[in-house]
C-alpha positions, 0 to 999 in steps of 0.5 A: 394704730399707726401704720409703722406699728401695724408692720411691726406686728406683722413682722413679729408674727412671720418671724414668731409663727403664730399670734401668741408669739407675736404678742409676746414680742409686742407686749400685746395680747393675741387678740390685739395681734389677730385685729391688727393683722386683719385691718393690715390685710382689709388695707392691703385687699390681700390675704397675708396668712392662711388661718387654721385651728392648728397653725398659721402660715404665711402666703406667697403675697405675704412673703413677698410683702415681708420681705419688702417691709423688713428691708424698709424697717432695716433702712429706716432703722440704719437711716436713724443711726446715720442721723443720729452720729451726724448730729452727735458729731460736728459735721456738715454745712452750717448756714450762718447769717449775719449783719454786715458790720458785725459779720465783717468785723467780728465774725469773719476773723474768728472763722478760720480757728473755728474751721480748723477746730471742726474740719469736718464743718463746712460754712455757707455765710450770708452778709446782709442786714435784712431780717430774713425768714430763718426757718423759710431760708434754712438758716442754722443761726443768724447773729443779728443786732436786735431781734424780732420776737418769734415763738419759732425761735430762740434769741441767745444774747451774746453781749449788749451793744453799747454805743460811743461818742466817737471823733478822730484827734484830728477834728478836735485838734482843728475844732475844738472839744465840746464843753456839754451836749448843746456844743454839738450844735455847731460841730459836724456829725455823721448821721446813720440812716436805717434802711428798712425805715429810711430814719436816723438813728437817733442820737443820746448824749449826757445831760448835766448830770450824766444821764443820756438823753435824745438829742435833735442834732443837724447831721451834716453827713449821712451814710447808711452803711456802719463801715462807712460811718466809722471810717468817716469819723476816722477821716475827720469829718465829724462826731459819730455815736458808733456800736462798739464793735464798730469803733473798737479798730479805731479806738485800739489803733488811736484813729479814734478817741471816745468823749464820754462812757458808753451809752447801752439802750435799755431796751431788753432787745438791745444788744447782739444776738445768736438766733436760731430755730427752736427744736428739741434737739439742737445739731451739733454744729450749731451748738459748738459754734455758739460755744466757739463765738461765746468764747471767743467773745469773752476772750476779748471782754464781751459776754451776756451783760458786758462789753469791753466798752464799759471800761474804756476811759473816755476824754470826758467822764460825765457832762457838766453844764457851762458855767455862766 
């Protein structure tokens, strides 16, 4: 029998004045109550009740102990009610960790509307591309492109991650439009270096049948920052294969054009994920944030299995091999 159960039986005995009354209150029998009180007295090395054949009376030590236990139980009950209320109401500090580009381009513009809707929630926002331990770092939710399998975590996909072959209209006006994937060998390319591995991100281009294949291309320019890569592309330094969330602003403004239909890696971990600790009761502040960002993404054409990039009309719909 655990200590809390012993204390509940002890208080029931104090209030009922007998083992029989305590047994009725606690849903057990007088013998179990008597053994529980004896066990508690043995643990404390104190006599809590004076026993006789006719009555049960609490000792001075027992009365003092009862006052303390009663207050402790009341404080515990009050704390449980307060915590339940906090969990039911969207309030408190929400700690968010986000990948750099996604945080700047997609998340940050949504935060004002979120805070207006939930004014009792305060934000702590971390922007980095490190796969930190969410639980050890006390992070409520992380937004990541891809995820690491961890049985302690839930990974909910917000959208796939589609890639687009982008270039500035000015570059095309100067250097011409490639007629097939092999033509890219004659053009400047902006490569992306993955910080964790220091490897260049693979480039996928469509073959003659429109199927995407990995291509070995020499990158004239290299960066490890996604926004820098997009801006270098806008500035006319060459082609870049950009994630949809990096390409969107340039494509919408006309600063970039997309040559081919989007490419979506077939891996199950491809996408943008909301990652949070697995728990029986998800804090309300986390739940409403997930609901908010999911609705906001749907409003701009993105969901678990779709992005706006699928409906984008490219300059070249499919790849064709040069004649002759």
